[in-house]
N, C-alpha and C positions, 0 to 999 in steps of 0.2 A: 693399446689394443685391449678390447673388452673381452673377458673370458666367458666361456659358456659354462654354466653350473653343471656339476656332475649329473649324468643321466639325461642331459638335455641335448637336443639336436636342433641346430639352426639350418633351415632350408631356404636357399635363395635360387629362384628359377627365373630364367629369362630366355627370350628367343632372339638370338643374334641374327638369324635369317629365317625366312619362311620355311616351315616344315622342319625346324630344328629347335631343340630345347636344351639348354645347358643348366644343370642343377648343381650348385655348389653346396656341399654338406660341411658343417662345422660341428664338432663335439663328438658325441657317441651315437653310433647307429645300432639300435636295439630292436628287438621284436616289436615293441609297442609303436615304432615308427613306420613299420612296413605297410600298413594300410594307406598312409599318406604318400609314401613312395610309389605304391601301386597305382594310386589315383593319378599321380603325375605321369606315370607311364601310359595310363589310359588316355590322358589328355593329348598325348603325343601320338596316339594310335593313327595308323594310316600306312599305306603301302610304302610311301617314300619318306615318311616322318622319321626323324632320328632324335634320340634322347641320349645325353651324355651326363653321367654322374662324375663329379670331380671330388676326390677324396683327400686332397692335399691338406685340408684343415681338420681331418677326422683323427681323433685320438684312439678310438676303440670301435671295433665292429664285433658284435656277438655272433655266435654260431648260427642262429636262426636267420640273421641278416645275410651271412655268407651263403646259406642255403637258398635264400631268396634270389641272389644273383647267379647262383650256379644252376638251380633246378626250377626256379619259379618265374614269376613275371619279369624279374630283373634281367633275365637272359636277353631280353629285347634291347637292353641298354648297353652303351659303350661305357667302360669304366676307365678313368684316367687318374693319375696322381695318387695311386694306391701306395700306402706305406709297404715296406718290404715284407713285413709279417703277413699282410693281407694278400699281396701278390703271390707269395709262397702258398698260402692256404688255398687261394683260388686256383692256382696252377695245379696243385695236388688233387683238387676236385675236378680238374678238367676244363677250367675256364680261363682263357687267355685274357690278359689286361694290357693296357698301354700299348 
């Protein structure tokens, strides 16, 4: 398995079905990555479109990224595979996961 250098984020997006996008994240999700994640959300824009972010390969999520998914554009996305610390943080902020 190839490791992701510290501070890096690998983003793999694909559409398993029409109007659906699955985005697998690997590494660290930080403030500097939010414009790219927002762009992906914008690409999936539409009444019936769905976007899901898979966090199973994420090691760390910073506070700004959590805020992005609680109060920002990330609220449009479904979150799955969140590590326990992230699920707890999101739940305390009022955002359900998985």
